[in-house]
Structure formats: structure tokens, C-alpha cells
C-alpha positions as CSV (number, residue, x, y, z in Angstrom):
1,M,0.0,0.0,0.0
2,A,2.9,2.4,0.8
3,L,4.4,1.8,-2.6
4,A,1.1,2.7,-4.3
5,I,0.9,6.0,-2.3
6,V,4.5,6.8,-3.3
7,L,3.7,6.2,-7.0
8,V,0.6,8.4,-7.0
9,A,2.5,11.1,-5.1
10,L,5.3,10.9,-7.7
11,V,2.8,11.4,-10.6
12,I,1.1,14.4,-8.8
13,S,4.5,16.0,-8.1
14,A,5.7,15.6,-11.6
15,V,2.5,17.2,-13.0
16,L,2.7,20.1,-10.6
17,F,6.4,20.6,-11.3
18,H,5.7,20.9,-15.0
19,A,2.7,23.2,-14.5
20,F,4.6,25.6,-12.2
21,S,8.1,25.2,-13.6
22,P,10.0,28.5,-14.1
23,W,12.0,27.0,-17.0
24,W,10.6,27.2,-20.5
25,Y,11.7,27.7,-24.0
26,T,13.9,30.7,-24.7
27,P,12.4,33.2,-27.1
28,L,15.6,34.0,-29.0
29,A,14.6,32.8,-32.4
30,S,11.3,33.7,-34.1
31,N,10.8,30.8,-36.4
32,W,10.6,27.9,-33.9
33,A,6.9,27.7,-33.3
34,L,6.8,24.3,-35.0
35,I,9.7,23.1,-32.8
36,D,7.9,24.2,-29.7
37,T,4.7,22.6,-30.9
38,T,6.5,19.3,-31.6
39,L,8.1,19.4,-28.1
40,S,4.8,20.0,-26.5
41,I,3.2,17.1,-28.4
42,T,6.0,14.8,-27.3
43,L,5.7,16.0,-23.7
44,L,2.0,15.4,-23.6
45,I,2.2,11.9,-25.1
46,T,5.1,10.7,-23.0
47,G,3.5,12.5,-19.9
48,A,0.2,10.7,-20.5
49,V,2.0,7.3,-20.8
50,F,4.0,8.1,-17.6
51,I,0.8,8.9,-15.7
52,A,-1.1,5.9,-17.0
53,V,1.7,3.4,-16.3
54,N,2.3,4.6,-12.7
55,V,-1.4,4.9,-11.9
56,F,-2.0,1.4,-13.3
57,I,0.9,-0.1,-11.2
58,A,-0.5,1.6,-8.1
59,W,-4.0,0.3,-8.9
60,C,-2.5,-3.3,-9.4
61,I,-0.7,-3.1,-6.1
62,V,-3.9,-2.3,-4.3
63,R,-6.3,-4.5,-6.3
64,F,-4.1,-7.6,-6.4
65,R,-2.4,-7.2,-3.0
66,H,-1.8,-10.4,-1.0
67,R,-4.8,-11.6,0.9
68,D,-5.4,-14.9,2.8
69,G,-7.2,-17.4,0.7
70,H,-6.8,-15.5,-2.5
71,R,-4.7,-17.0,-5.3
72,A,-3.7,-15.0,-8.4
73,A,-4.9,-16.4,-11.7
74,F,-2.3,-17.4,-14.3
75,Q,-2.9,-15.9,-17.7
76,P,0.0,-16.6,-20.1
77,D,-1.3,-14.3,-22.9
78,N,-4.1,-12.0,-23.9
79,R,-4.3,-11.5,-27.7
80,R,-6.9,-8.8,-27.5
81,L,-5.0,-6.7,-24.9
82,E,-1.8,-7.1,-27.0
83,R,-3.5,-5.8,-30.1
84,W,-4.8,-2.8,-28.2
85,L,-1.3,-2.1,-26.8
86,I,0.3,-2.4,-30.2
87,A,-2.2,-0.1,-31.8
88,L,-2.0,2.5,-29.1
89,T,1.8,2.4,-29.1
90,G,1.9,2.8,-32.9
91,V,-0.5,5.8,-32.8
92,G,1.6,7.4,-30.1
93,I,4.9,7.0,-31.9
94,A,3.4,8.3,-35.2
95,A,2.0,11.3,-33.3
96,M,5.4,12.1,-32.0
97,L,7.4,11.5,-35.2
98,T,5.1,13.0,-37.9
99,P,5.4,16.6,-36.7
100,G,9.2,16.3,-37.0
101,L,8.9,15.8,-40.7
102,F,7.3,19.2,-41.1
103,V,9.7,20.8,-38.6
104,Y,12.8,19.5,-40.5
105,A,11.3,20.6,-43.9
106,D,10.9,24.1,-42.5
107,L,14.4,24.0,-40.8
108,I,16.2,23.5,-44.1
109,R,14.0,25.8,-46.3
110,P,15.0,29.4,-45.6
111,P,13.1,32.4,-46.9
112,P,14.5,34.1,-50.0
113,S,15.6,37.1,-48.1
114,A,17.9,35.1,-45.7
115,A,21.5,36.2,-45.4
116,V,24.1,33.4,-45.8
117,I,26.9,32.4,-43.5
118,E,29.2,29.4,-43.8
119,A,30.5,27.8,-40.6
120,I,33.5,25.5,-40.9
121,G,34.4,23.0,-38.2
122,Q,37.8,21.5,-37.7
123,Q,39.5,19.9,-34.7
124,W,39.0,21.9,-32.5
125,Q,38.2,25.3,-34.0
126,W,35.5,27.3,-35.8
127,R,35.9,29.4,-39.0
128,F,33.3,31.4,-40.8
129,R,32.8,32.7,-44.4
130,L,30.4,35.3,-45.7
131,P,29.6,36.4,-49.2
132,G,31.3,39.6,-50.4
133,P,29.7,42.4,-52.4
134,D,28.6,40.0,-55.2
135,G,26.4,38.2,-52.7
136,Q,27.7,34.7,-53.6
137,L,30.1,32.3,-51.9
138,G,32.8,30.8,-54.0
139,S,33.1,27.0,-54.4
140,T,35.4,25.0,-52.2
141,D,37.2,21.7,-52.3
142,V,39.3,19.8,-49.8
143,R,42.0,19.5,-52.5
144,F,42.7,23.2,-52.2
145,I,43.1,23.3,-48.4
146,G,46.6,24.4,-47.4
147,P,48.5,26.9,-45.2
148,S,47.7,29.8,-47.5
149,N,44.2,28.6,-48.2
150,P,42.8,27.0,-45.0
151,F,39.2,27.5,-46.2
152,G,39.7,25.4,-49.3
153,L,38.5,28.1,-51.8
154,N,38.7,27.2,-55.4
155,P,41.2,29.7,-57.0
156,A,39.5,29.4,-60.4
157,D,36.1,30.5,-59.1
158,P,35.7,34.2,-59.5
159,R,32.8,34.2,-57.0
160,G,35.2,33.6,-54.2
161,R,37.4,36.5,-54.9
162,D,35.5,38.8,-52.6
163,D,34.4,36.3,-49.9
164,I,34.9,37.5,-46.3
165,L,37.0,35.1,-44.3
166,I,36.8,35.0,-40.5
167,S,39.5,32.8,-38.9
168,E,38.3,33.7,-35.3
169,P,35.7,31.5,-33.6
170,E,33.1,34.4,-33.5
171,V,30.6,35.5,-36.1
172,H,28.0,38.3,-36.1
173,V,24.5,38.3,-37.4
174,Q,21.8,41.0,-37.6
175,V,18.8,40.9,-35.3
176,N,15.4,40.2,-36.9
177,Q,17.2,39.2,-40.2
178,P,16.7,35.6,-41.3
179,V,20.1,33.9,-41.8
180,K,20.9,30.6,-43.5
181,I,23.9,28.8,-42.0
182,L,25.8,26.4,-44.2
183,L,27.9,23.8,-42.4
184,R,31.1,22.2,-43.5
185,S,33.5,19.9,-41.7
186,Q,37.1,19.6,-42.8
187,D,38.0,16.4,-40.9
188,V,35.5,14.5,-38.6
189,L,31.9,14.7,-37.6
190,H,31.0,17.9,-35.8
191,D,27.8,19.5,-34.7
192,F,26.9,23.2,-34.7
193,F,24.8,23.9,-31.6
194,V,23.7,27.2,-30.2
195,Q,21.6,26.2,-27.2
196,P,19.6,29.5,-26.7
197,F,18.5,29.2,-30.3
198,R,17.2,25.6,-29.6
199,T,18.7,24.3,-32.8
200,R,21.6,22.2,-34.0
201,M,22.8,20.4,-37.1
202,N,25.4,17.8,-37.8
203,M,28.5,18.8,-39.9
204,V,29.3,15.7,-42.0
205,P,32.6,15.4,-43.8
206,G,32.1,15.5,-47.6
207,M,28.7,17.2,-47.2
208,V,27.3,20.7,-46.9
209,T,24.4,20.7,-44.4
210,S,22.3,23.8,-43.6
211,F,19.5,25.3,-41.5
212,W,18.1,28.7,-40.9
213,L,16.9,30.9,-38.1
214,T,15.8,34.5,-37.3
215,P,17.5,35.8,-34.1
216,T,15.1,38.2,-32.2
217,K,17.3,39.3,-29.3
218,T,20.7,41.0,-29.3
219,G,23.4,39.3,-27.3
220,R,26.4,37.0,-27.4
221,Y,25.6,33.3,-27.5
222,E,28.0,30.4,-27.2
223,I,28.5,27.9,-30.1
224,L,29.2,24.3,-28.9
225,C,30.2,21.2,-30.9
226,A,27.6,18.6,-29.9
227,Q,29.3,15.6,-31.4
228,L,32.3,13.9,-29.8
229,C,35.1,14.9,-32.2
230,G,38.3,14.0,-30.3
231,V,40.2,14.8,-27.2
232,G,39.8,18.6,-27.6
233,H,36.0,18.3,-28.1
234,F,35.2,20.0,-24.8
235,N,37.0,23.1,-25.8
236,M,35.6,23.5,-29.4
237,R,33.6,26.7,-28.6
238,G,32.8,29.8,-30.4
239,H,30.2,32.6,-30.3
240,V,27.4,34.1,-32.3
241,V,26.9,37.8,-31.6
242,V,23.5,39.2,-32.5
243,D,23.8,42.9,-33.3
244,D,21.4,45.6,-34.3
245,E,21.8,46.9,-37.8
246,T,24.3,49.7,-36.9
247,G,26.5,47.3,-34.9
248,Y,26.4,44.6,-37.5
249,R,27.5,47.0,-40.3
250,A,30.3,48.3,-38.2
251,W,31.6,44.8,-37.5
252,L,31.2,43.8,-41.2
253,G,33.2,46.8,-42.3
254,K,36.2,45.6,-40.2
255,Q,36.4,42.1,-41.8
256,R,39.0,41.0,-44.2
257,V,38.1,40.2,-47.8
258,T,39.7,37.4,-49.8
259,L,42.7,38.3,-51.9
260,A,42.5,37.7,-55.7
261,S,45.3,35.1,-55.4
262,F,45.9,32.7,-52.6
263,T,49.6,33.6,-51.9
264,P,50.9,33.1,-48.4
265,P,51.5,36.3,-46.3
266,P,55.1,37.7,-46.1
267,R,57.4,35.3,-44.5
268,T,58.5,36.2,-41.0
269,T,61.8,34.3,-40.3
270,S,63.2,33.3,-37.0
271,T,65.6,36.2,-37.0
272,A,62.7,38.2,-35.4
273,M,63.6,36.3,-32.3
274,A,67.3,35.9,-32.6
275,G,69.4,37.3,-29.8
276,G,66.5,38.6,-27.8
277,S,62.9,38.3,-26.8
278,P,60.2,37.7,-29.4
279,T,58.5,40.9,-30.8
280,T,55.3,41.9,-29.2
281,A,53.4,41.8,-32.5
282,L,54.6,38.2,-33.2
283,V,53.7,37.1,-29.7
284,S,50.2,38.6,-30.0
285,Q,49.7,36.9,-33.3
286,G,50.8,33.6,-31.8
287,Q,48.4,34.0,-28.9
288,A,45.6,34.6,-31.3
289,L,46.5,31.6,-33.4
290,A,46.6,29.4,-30.3
291,Q,43.0,30.3,-29.7
292,S,41.7,30.3,-33.3
293,K,43.5,27.1,-34.3
294,G,42.3,25.2,-31.2
295,C,45.8,24.7,-29.6
296,V,44.5,25.7,-26.2
297,A,42.1,22.8,-26.3
298,C,45.1,20.5,-25.3
299,H,47.8,22.9,-24.2
300,S,47.5,25.2,-21.2
301,P,49.4,28.6,-21.2
302,T,50.3,27.7,-17.6
303,T,52.5,24.9,-16.3
304,S,49.4,22.7,-15.9
305,A,49.5,19.7,-18.3
306,G,46.4,18.8,-20.2
307,V,46.1,16.5,-23.2
308,G,49.6,17.9,-24.0
309,P,52.3,19.7,-22.0
310,G,51.7,23.1,-20.5
311,W,53.5,25.9,-22.3
312,Q,54.7,28.1,-19.4
313,G,58.3,27.4,-18.7
314,L,58.5,24.9,-21.5
315,Y,61.0,26.8,-23.8
316,G,64.5,26.0,-22.6
317,K,63.4,23.0,-20.6
318,H,64.8,19.4,-21.1
319,E,61.9,17.1,-21.8
320,R,62.0,13.3,-21.3
321,L,60.8,11.6,-24.4
322,A,59.2,8.2,-24.8
323,G,62.0,5.7,-24.6
324,G,63.9,7.7,-21.9
325,T,65.9,10.1,-24.1
326,M,66.1,13.8,-23.2
327,A,65.5,16.7,-25.6
328,L,66.1,20.4,-25.3
329,V,62.9,22.4,-26.0
330,D,64.4,25.1,-28.3
331,E,63.1,26.7,-31.5
332,A,64.0,23.7,-33.7
333,Y,62.2,21.3,-31.3
334,L,59.1,23.4,-31.2
335,R,59.1,23.8,-35.0
336,E,59.2,20.1,-35.5
337,A,56.6,19.5,-32.9
338,I,54.2,21.9,-34.6
339,T,54.8,21.0,-38.2
340,V,55.3,17.2,-37.7
341,P,53.1,16.3,-34.8
342,N,54.0,13.2,-32.8
343,S,57.5,12.9,-34.4
344,K,58.8,13.2,-30.8
345,L,56.5,12.0,-28.1
346,V,56.9,13.4,-24.6
347,E,56.8,10.7,-21.9
348,G,53.4,10.4,-20.3
349,F,51.4,11.8,-23.3
350,Q,49.5,10.1,-26.1
351,P,50.3,10.6,-29.8
352,V,47.0,12.4,-30.6
353,M,48.1,15.8,-31.8
354,P,46.4,16.5,-35.2
355,K,48.3,18.2,-38.0
356,I,47.2,21.7,-38.6
357,D,48.2,23.6,-41.8
358,L,50.3,26.6,-40.9
359,N,52.5,28.8,-43.0
360,D,56.0,29.8,-41.8
361,Q,54.8,33.1,-40.3
362,E,52.2,31.3,-38.2
363,V,54.6,28.7,-37.0
364,N,57.1,31.4,-36.0
365,A,54.3,33.3,-34.2
366,L,53.3,30.2,-32.2
367,I,57.0,29.6,-31.3
368,A,57.3,33.2,-30.2
369,Y,54.2,33.0,-28.0
370,I,55.4,29.8,-26.4
371,R,58.8,31.3,-25.8
372,S,57.3,34.4,-24.3
373,L,55.5,32.3,-21.7
374,S,58.9,30.9,-20.6
375,T,60.2,34.4,-19.7
376,K,57.5,34.8,-16.9
377,P,57.6,33.2,-13.5
378,A,55.9,29.8,-13.5
379,A,52.3,29.9,-12.6
380,T,51.2,28.1,-9.4
381,T,48.2,25.8,-9.9
382,A,45.9,24.6,-7.2
383,Q,46.2,20.9,-6.3
384,Q,43.1,18.9,-7.1
């Protein structure tokens, strides 16, 4: 009897919690009425099943409780009851799944006035591409990806000459303006997820997926990768900033446009660091690259080790490699570690560092940044 009371109390508590819950859908995107309706239908059906099952169990506990002289009847099957259960279950599943077909059809069919943004996922970083003045994105292909062309733009496609390339993990959109988001992965399966927008879409290698939304509230919202994509998955984060028209145009005016030819930037040689400390500009560039290229997903700028060694105090240190040999961490060591990952494996770490396409200037900037961290006192980290 006590168990029956607990089950009924559980049902009543769950219903009251839902009725008076302060948490509800965030109104940050205007075109998700169908999604909200679908969620409500699913919640009503599963909630009704939850109530029915628990109330039925409570009733059975009371109705068929043990009594002296009463023996339960054995009934191996009941075809009529089974048919009813199969029919009701089928109707319930269809009622939950059918609205999803309409939701998905709307999700991938943007209005003609929608702006276009391309989001590119790569372990463990985000890049973005916007059309230039011609309003069209150039074609891309993995064959063209390289240090001077990390987006894989087709050099022969004139539509890509004025594309706006954003290497930082942050993109801006305009409030109350529909936007179509094209999704591309350059390595493994990723997922573009902005939780306050209540939407997500897989990024499948070799495919271009898409969805659209209309942001209705200005603010800065975090982008997460919602598919396990490797050891740095937890740190594959970016941001969508929703601006008013003035703020969006100001941001757009600051972005870099694709050059007519994909030539690498001027080479910065190691002489910038010879005989002294790295230049401030080079260090700043290296710090920005460490963020945009996803290096900080595995390497901490402190002495704390993560998936890879911490960078503070690393330059000039003797590292013990797998096999017991020692190696001095100098410029040559760091260059090889960056350009040929896992060629030398530090003892205690796994060979999981991915190869990232970098030109000479970017490699020098990263080395300068790592070296600059070794000129500061070692950071103290709390013991866990």
C-alpha cells in the first residue's frame, strides 16, 4: 500500500512541477513555433504514458495485494490486450514523429531574403565565411586546403574573390534578419549547436548541411560542438553575436576580404627572435593563433599539463621523451613538434596531436608565443 501511495505522489509531483516550472523555451529565435509545438506534443504523449503506467501499477498493487485465501490467476497471454497495446503504441509513436517531418522541412528551407553564413568545423576550432559584395560564396574543395588557403577556396572560381574570411571563432548576425547557416567539416563529424536558439545540425565530412533561423534578441551566445570529435572536443567553442543593424554593419566593415590570389603572407623568419625576446606583434599573433587554431584545447598557457604539456616554462626545458631520451625544447624542437606532430613523443602523453596547416609566419608566431611564456615566473596551480 505504501508503494502505491508513493507512485501516486510521484505522478502528482511531476505534473505540478511541470505546471509551475520556471524553466521554459527561450524566445531567442522567431521561427521555432513548429519546434515548440513538436516538443509540446511529445511531452503530452510521454507524460500521459508516464501517468497511465504509474497509476496502473499503483492500482494493481492495491487491487491484487496479497490476501489470505486469495490466489492469483495465471494468464500466459491475452491477444486482445496485446492488439490494443500495439495499436495505441503505434499511434503514439506516429503522433510524436510525424510533426518532426514538417519541422525538418521548415528547418532546411530558408526564406529568399535570408542572409548566408558558412560555418566550418575542424578539430578543434571554428571558422566562418560570408559572401562579399557579389552576394555569392565561391566554391570549395578539400583539394585546395593548405597553409595559404585554409578554407579550401577554389582559386579558379571568381565568385570567391570577394568572400569575407573569418578565422576567429566568432561571427556576427543581424537581429530580426533571417540567416541561412551552411555547415562544413574539414575532418571528422562535428555539430553546430547554439543552445539558446534551440537548434543544432550535424556537420558531416564531404557534405554541406544547412539550417536557418531569425534571431530576435541581441546578445552574445555560445557555439558548442555537440558531437564527440576528439580529445579537444570539450573546448571546441565559439560565439554568435546578434547585433542591431548599426553594430552589424560596423563589424562587417572591419572584416578581411579574400585576396585575388591565394599567396601566403610575407614570411617572418626566426631572425625576429634571434638574440633577444620575441617581438610583441609576433607574440600577440601567436596567442591569437593558439585560440583560433584550437591549440588551447590541449595545451595550457600555464604549467598545468592537459592532453599535451603546458607551455609556461616549456621553452629551454629538457623534456624526457618516450624511450627515456632527453631533448632540449628550443626553436627547432618546437618547429618540428608543430609541423610534424607526434614525431617526438613526450613521456606520459599520447600521440593524438592533429596536423594543422600553418605557414612559416604562423609557425614562428606560435613559437614566439610559447617562448614568451617561458620568460615569466611559473604559474602556481591549485592541487586537485
